[in-house]
Phi, psi and omega in degrees: 000318180298318179296324179297317180296316180297318179298318180297317179298317180297320179297319179296316180296320178296317180298315179294323181290342181267003178301131182298131182295144174060037175241133182293151177292330182255151177294153181287127179226123179275069180206177182294344178261016184282190181285169183285148182243139168254109188257124183244126179244125177254120182257125186228165180272115183282354184273347192274325185231181187278351178211220178293125189259160177264005180276099188282153174262126188261355182234029179272161174235136180244132179237133176236145177238115182212139177053044178063017178240149180244128178234134181224136180209144174284155176284161178272190184294347177261007180076025185243133173245138184236132177239121181260156171061038172267156178265155178295153181138177178281141180224152174268131181234132174236130177244121182226149182199134178301132179085008180226160173296152176262129180259132176239123188227156165248122188244137174279098189274067179225160168242135182294132186293339182258015180269138179281155176058048181251011180242150169262187185293342182256018177069019172273141178287137182268129174229139183221153175222141170253125182235124176265140170237159190237136181300142176255005173206165178105188189286342183277351178294148174261145179254129176240130180212167178170182178261155177244120187225161178200163176275086182272340185224111182280356182277357174227174185261004184255153173281148179258156176282134178267114182256004177301151180281081183261156175254124177261139183235141172238123182233122183295147174280113191300329182301330179296331186288343177293342177288349187250011172225155174273122186226022182229025183210192176303133186078027184297150179272118179275327180200152178203153169211156181239135171276169178070019177252002173257109186250135180238153178213138178273142176291128179236104179055039177086008179233153174222159178204139179208153175248134186230149173300145184212177178220167179293326178289325182112134176242142178268134176240145170264125179256128178214170181207168181298150166287160172209159177248151185205150175273093184289136178281112181273310176227173178305339183241357184238141174231157180213137178293135179219141175263123182260132179239141176262125175284123183303139181235160182244141177223141177257127182236144176248159183303129177079002183276163177233130189226144178247123179225100176286141182252120183247116179280147176261000000 
């Protein structure tokens, strides 16, 4: 009887020792009831290189919302935030840092089951995201300036300066920002938007100037401004009320660049 018990114990130990390394105890399920996820977020400076950069941000905070729970953690000295024991599914991720744009994302918090090297030492599936944020002050900002003009007087051939107190707006084209996050692999970005990318400037004596976040590759901005009404001079003796509209225009800016874009109302 004693020998039988010893044999049984040895068989159990052999079976446990043959367990395949780095395999989860539970089958992979892409749902809120799936296996645990180890989610790694790398926060980098989007202004330094032409795409995802290796220049990490060391004072960012990452917040994730998943399964009705909110988790927030600062990045480490390498710009990395790690979240353990999350469940698979879509999650809301916010990356914020003083002096930088805030990134808001929806992330597919899954690891593909047929991908190699997707486990850590504790059998959690590894999912990662690279998120770029852009400085809102400093030398990497691009400067856009110009004159604001319109045909206010038809009795001459020149454009007149618009001195109305108008607001000029620059809004980044969001599609460009997808180049600065990884969105085609495990931890893919399903949707994203950035705050602090709508920049305004008041018209001052027919001129405007604004500084906008930029990158070495270049970001596209749409430039627009308020409508205004004016009593246009038709003839030396006739005037007529007219509503002036600015046709939105696009400009590409690179980090640290200076650009002139005159705005002509129709």
